[in-house]
N, C-alpha and C positions, 0 to 999 in steps of 0.2 A: 897385527895380531894374527895368529895362525887360524886357518879354517878349522871349525870344529870337526872332530872325527865322528864317523857314524858306525853303528853296530847293528847286526841282525840279532834281535832278542827273541828267543824261543822258549815258550813255556811247554814243558813236556808232560806227557800223561802220568809220569811217575810222581808228579807233584813236588819235585825237588826245586831247588833254586833255578831261576832261568839260566839258560845257556846263551852266552854272548859270543858272537863272532864279528870281529872288525871287518867292515866291507869298504870298498873304495867309494869315496864321496861322489865320483862321477857316475856310478851305477846304482847308488843307494835308492834313488827315487824310482827307477825302473824296477828294481828288485821289490820294493814295497808294493808296487802295483801288481806284481805277479803272485804275491803271497797268498791271497785268498784262493786262487786256482790251485796252487801247489798243495795247500792244506786240504782242499776239497777232493783232490785226486788221491792224496796219500801216497804218492810215488816217492822213490828215491831221486833226489835232485842234486846236482853238483853246484855249489856256490863258490864263487871266487872270492877269497879273503883279501884284505888290504895288502897283505904281503905276497899276493899272487898264489898262495896255496889253494889247492882244490879241496873243498870240504864236501863230503857226501852226507846229505841230510835225509833221513827217512821220515818224511812228513806224516806218515801213518802214526808216529809217536809224538807229533806236535799238536797241542791243543790250540794254541794261539801264538801268533808271531807278529812282530812289527819291527820297523827300522827306527832307531832313536839315536840321540847323541850318546857317545860313550861316557861312562862315568869318569870322573877325574882320577880316582885311585884304583889300584889293582891292575892285574894283567888280563888282557882280553885275548883270547885265541885268535890268531891270524893278524894281530896288529903289527905295524911297522915300528921298530924301536925308535923312540924319540931321541933326537940329537940334543946333547947338552951344551 
C-alpha cells in the first residue's frame, strides 16, 4: 500500500475554505513543528510543495495551520500526479 500523502492545511483570516498544499512526506513533521513560530512571526515563508514548487505563504493572513493527511478526492496544490 502506498504511503499516505501529507498536506499543509491553512485556515486564513478571510474565513474561507482552508487552503491545502501538498508537502513531501519526509519534511512534513519538521514543517509541522515550525508552524507555531511561523504564525507567531507573521512573516512570508517559502514552503516546498510535494512537486518541488516553491510556495510563498504570508503567515500574517493565517489564523491556524497544521499538517494532515490529504483527502482522498480533489486536487491539492503542489501535489504530484498519481500514476494509474
